[in-house]
C-alpha positions as CSV (number, residue, x, y, z in Angstrom):
1,M,118.4,-34.9,133.8
2,S,118.9,-31.4,132.3
3,D,120.4,-30.5,129.3
4,D,123.6,-29.3,130.8
5,K,124.3,-32.2,132.9
6,L,124.0,-34.4,129.1
7,I,126.0,-31.9,127.9
8,H,128.8,-32.7,130.4
9,V,128.1,-35.7,131.1
10,Q,128.6,-36.2,126.6
11,E,132.1,-34.2,126.8
12,L,133.3,-36.5,130.0
13,I,132.8,-39.5,128.0
14,D,134.1,-37.4,124.8
15,S,136.9,-36.6,126.8
16,A,137.6,-40.6,128.0
17,M,137.5,-41.7,124.8
18,S,140.4,-39.1,123.5
19,S,142.5,-40.4,126.5
20,L,142.1,-44.2,125.9
21,K,143.2,-43.6,122.0
22,T,146.4,-42.1,123.2
23,A,147.2,-44.4,125.9
24,Y,146.8,-47.1,123.2
25,A,149.2,-45.2,121.1
26,L,151.5,-44.7,124.0
27,M,151.7,-47.9,124.6
28,R,151.4,-49.2,120.8
29,D,154.9,-46.9,120.7
30,M,156.6,-48.0,123.4
31,T,156.2,-52.1,123.1
32,G,156.4,-51.6,119.2
33,I,153.5,-54.1,118.9
34,S,150.6,-52.9,116.5
35,D,147.8,-55.0,115.4
36,T,147.3,-53.2,111.6
37,D,144.1,-55.2,111.4
38,R,142.4,-54.1,114.6
39,E,143.3,-50.6,113.7
40,R,141.7,-50.5,110.7
41,I,138.2,-52.1,111.8
42,M,138.6,-49.1,115.0
43,T,139.2,-46.2,112.6
44,R,135.8,-47.7,110.4
45,A,133.6,-47.9,113.4
46,E,135.0,-44.5,115.2
47,S,133.9,-42.5,111.4
48,M,129.7,-44.4,112.3
49,S,129.1,-42.6,115.0
50,S,131.1,-40.0,116.9
51,S,129.8,-40.5,120.2
52,G,129.8,-44.3,119.8
53,V,127.0,-44.7,123.1
54,V,123.6,-43.3,122.7
55,S,121.7,-43.0,126.0
56,G,123.9,-45.9,127.4
57,K,121.8,-47.8,125.5
58,V,123.3,-47.8,121.5
59,V,126.4,-48.7,120.6
60,E,127.5,-48.6,117.0
61,G,130.5,-50.8,115.4
62,I,131.9,-53.3,112.8
63,F,132.0,-56.7,112.6
64,D,135.4,-58.5,112.5
65,G,135.0,-62.0,111.9
66,Q,133.9,-63.1,114.9
67,N,133.2,-59.9,117.4
68,M,131.3,-56.5,116.7
69,V,134.4,-53.4,117.4
70,D,133.6,-49.7,118.8
71,G,135.6,-47.0,117.9
72,N,137.4,-47.3,121.5
73,G,138.7,-50.9,120.4
74,E,135.4,-52.1,122.7
75,T,135.1,-55.6,121.7
76,Y,130.9,-57.2,122.0
77,P,130.5,-60.8,121.7
78,I,128.4,-61.4,119.0
79,P,126.8,-64.9,118.9
80,A,127.8,-67.2,116.3
81,N,124.1,-68.9,115.4
82,Y,123.7,-65.3,114.6
83,A,126.6,-64.2,112.6
84,S,126.1,-67.3,110.6
85,K,122.8,-67.3,109.8
86,S,123.1,-63.7,108.9
87,K,126.2,-64.3,106.8
88,L,127.5,-61.2,108.3
89,V,131.1,-60.5,106.6
90,E,134.4,-58.2,108.2
91,G,133.7,-55.1,107.6
92,D,130.0,-55.3,107.9
93,G,128.4,-51.9,109.9
94,M,126.6,-53.1,113.1
95,K,124.4,-51.6,115.8
96,L,123.8,-53.4,119.4
97,T,120.8,-52.3,121.2
98,I,121.2,-53.3,125.0
99,T,117.3,-53.1,126.7
100,D,117.0,-52.4,130.4
101,E,117.0,-56.0,130.7
102,G,120.1,-56.4,129.7
103,K,119.8,-58.4,126.4
104,F,121.9,-57.2,123.5
105,M,120.0,-57.1,120.4
106,Y,123.1,-56.9,117.0
107,K,121.4,-55.3,113.4
108,Q,123.6,-54.8,110.5
109,I,123.6,-51.2,109.5
110,A,126.3,-51.0,107.0
111,P,126.9,-53.9,104.6
112,T,130.2,-53.8,103.3
113,E,130.0,-54.5,99.5
114,R,131.1,-58.6,99.0
115,K,132.8,-60.6,96.8
116,T,131.8,-64.6,96.2
117,I,134.7,-66.8,96.1
118,V,135.2,-70.7,96.1
119,G,137.2,-73.1,97.9
120,V,138.1,-76.2,100.2
121,L,137.0,-76.4,104.1
122,I,140.4,-77.8,105.5
123,Q,141.0,-78.0,109.3
124,E,144.1,-76.3,110.6
125,D,145.4,-76.1,114.3
126,G,142.3,-76.9,115.6
127,Q,140.1,-74.2,113.4
128,Y,138.6,-74.6,110.2
129,K,139.3,-72.3,107.4
130,V,138.6,-72.1,103.7
131,L,141.5,-72.9,101.6
132,T,141.2,-70.5,98.1
133,S,143.6,-70.2,95.4
134,S,145.2,-66.9,96.7
135,K,145.0,-67.5,101.3
136,A,142.8,-69.8,103.8
137,Y,140.3,-67.6,105.3
138,R,138.9,-68.8,108.9
139,V,135.4,-69.6,109.3
140,L,132.9,-70.1,112.4
141,L,132.9,-73.1,113.3
142,A,128.7,-72.5,113.4
143,S,129.0,-72.0,110.2
144,V,130.6,-75.0,109.3
145,T,127.4,-76.7,111.2
146,F,125.0,-74.9,110.2
147,Y,125.9,-75.8,106.5
148,R,126.4,-79.6,107.6
149,A,129.7,-79.2,106.0
150,E,132.7,-81.6,105.9
151,V,136.2,-81.1,105.6
152,G,137.2,-81.8,101.8
153,D,133.6,-80.2,101.0
154,Q,134.0,-77.6,98.0
155,V,132.2,-74.3,99.7
156,T,131.5,-70.7,98.4
157,I,132.6,-67.6,101.0
158,L,131.9,-63.9,101.5
159,L,134.1,-61.3,101.7
160,P,134.5,-57.6,101.9
161,D,135.0,-56.6,97.7
162,E,137.9,-53.8,99.0
163,G,140.9,-54.7,101.3
164,E,142.2,-57.5,103.5
165,A,140.5,-59.9,105.4
166,Q,140.6,-63.0,107.5
167,W,137.3,-64.5,108.1
168,G,135.1,-65.4,105.2
169,A,131.5,-65.9,105.7
170,I,130.3,-69.5,104.8
171,D,127.4,-68.7,101.6
172,A,126.5,-72.2,100.6
173,V,128.0,-75.8,100.2
174,I,128.7,-77.4,96.7
175,P,127.7,-80.8,96.8
176,R,130.1,-83.6,96.4
177,H,129.0,-85.3,93.5
178,I,128.4,-81.5,91.6
179,A,132.1,-81.2,92.8
180,E,133.0,-84.3,91.6
181,A,131.5,-84.2,88.6
182,K,133.2,-80.7,87.4
183,A,136.9,-82.1,88.7
184,V,135.9,-85.1,86.2
185,Q,135.5,-82.9,83.6
186,T,138.4,-80.7,84.4
187,V,140.7,-83.7,84.0
188,E,139.2,-85.0,80.5
189,A,139.5,-81.6,79.6
190,A,143.2,-81.1,80.2
191,S,143.5,-84.9,79.0
192,T,141.9,-84.3,75.6
193,E,144.2,-81.5,75.4
194,E,147.5,-83.1,76.2
195,D,147.0,-85.2,74.0
196,G,145.9,-83.1,70.6
197,E,149.0,-81.2,71.5
198,M,151.2,-84.4,71.8
199,M,149.6,-86.4,68.2
200,P,151.7,-85.8,65.2
201,A,150.4,-83.9,62.1
202,V,148.7,-86.3,59.3
203,E,150.1,-86.1,55.8
């Protein structure tokens, strides 16, 4: 294929992408429905690559907690086992290579800054979540299975350092005997402080 034809094909792709964005914006205005989390991810994905698709082989996007989303809003399924073992965090920049045989190969290319927070694994509306002091974050079932976590376990999860997130990545499960020992120490410390405050002064 000549360079002129490649340029023309790229121009057609760019035009189609622009039309899709316009149509999406119009639909949002007409329906009043807006998914701010998805729009934020799409905006970040768009900034990663100006062309989106290179020679029909490579796509770049952002991990949304379950899948990869590119700048056009297209969703690409990421195997849950891979996401769990790689500890992918919502907001991570990803690259998808589609081989000639049709295999999907993902690679993390722009990890977002992370922070660690402790919470308790719960099950709500049929979904696993980690309840923290601020909110409950969804976690992948594959992560729960991989770490053999059970409801009630204390776990540490990874979150993007900045911005809001809906998903967390399980980093570790705190052994129950350690969590229980720490809880006992906390209760005993609080009890000692209360007793100390209530004791009358000795003259």
